[in-house]
N, C-alpha and C positions, 0 to 999 in steps of 0.2 A: 420193271418200271412202275407197275401199279403199286407195289409195296412201298415205293418211295413216296408216292402221292398220299397214300393212306397214312404213312408215318408222319409226313409233313402236316397233314390236316390234324392229326392227333396232337402233335407238338403245338400247333397253333391254338388249339382248344385249351390245352393245359396252360400255356403262356397267358392267354387272355383271361382265364379264370383266376390266375394268381394276381393279376393287376387290380382286380376288384372293379367296382363301379366307377365309371368316369364321372367326375364332378365338374360342372362348368365353372370357369373362373373368369373374372374380368381381365382384360388385357389392355395394353397401352400401345397405340399406333401413331405413326406420323404419316401424314398424307399431304400431297401437293396437288391442287386442282390442275386439270390439263389445259389451262388457258393457252399455253404456248406449245403444247405437245405437237410434235411433227416428226416425220422421218426425213432428216436432212442429210444423212450419211448412212452407209451400210457397213456394219461390223459383225453381223451375224446373218444366218439364212432367213430370219423372220423379218428383216428390214428390207423393204423393197421400195426403192426410190420411184419406181414407175406407178406405184399404187398410193395415191394420196390418202392422208388420214382424214377420216370423217370426224371433225371436231365436235359436231352435234352428238354423234353416237358416243364418242369418248366422254363427253360431259355427262350424258345420261348414265353411262356405266359407272363412272366415278361417283356420281351423286348417289346411285343405288347402293354401292359398296359402303360409302360414308354413312348413309342413313341406316344401313343394316348393322354396322358396327355400333352406332349409337343406340339403336333399338335393343341391342343385346347387352347394353350396359357398359360397353367398352369406352375407354378414353381415347379421343382422337385429337392430336395436336396438328394444327394446320401450318404449313410452311408456305409462304407466299411464292408463287411462281415468278420467274424472271425471264424477260425476253432474252433470246439467244441461248437458253438452257432448256431445250425441249425434253431432256431426259429427267428433269426434276420430278416428273410425275412418278418415276420409279423410285420413290423415297426409300423403299426397303433395301435397295441395292447400295445405299449410301453408307452402310455400316451396320454394326451390331451393338446393342446396349445390353449389358448384363449387370444388374444391380446398379452400382454407381460408376461402372466402367463403360466408357464408349470407345469403340474401335472403329474409326472411319475407314472406308474402303480406299484401296490404292488401285485405281483403274489402269489397265494396260493402255487404253487408247486416250489420246490427248483430248478428244471430244468429251469424254466422260470425266477426266481429271478436274475440269472446272466445276462440275457438279459436286464432286467429292470435296473440293475446297469450300464450296458453299455449305455443304453439310457440316464440315468441321467448324465453321463460323457459328453455326446454330447450336451444335451440341457440345462443343469442347471448349 
C-alpha cells in the first residue's frame, strides 16, 4: 500500500512540473445579486425549508465575492434579479459559454426551468 502512495506522489510531482508556472488570467463572470434569494422549495439535501435564509449575510457574501473578482481584474456582468426567481443568484448554473457558443442549462425541476428560460433571454 505504501508503494502506491509513493508512486502517486512521484507521478503528481512529475505532472505538476510538466505544466510549468501557472499564469493568472482575467476571466468573465455573470452574477445576480441575492435580492430575492430564498429557499422556497427543497430539491437537494442542502435546501432546508425550516431554516430561513439570512439575506443580510447572503448580501455581504455576494458583495465580497463580487468585489474580489473586480479587484483581481476580472469582468463581471450583472443580471438583474427578478421576484419569484430565488435561484437566479446561482448564475453559474444557468449554462456554459465557450468562445462564441452559449449552452443554456436544461433543469430537471420546474422551479429551475424558469431561471434557465431567463438565462436564455439574456445570453442567446
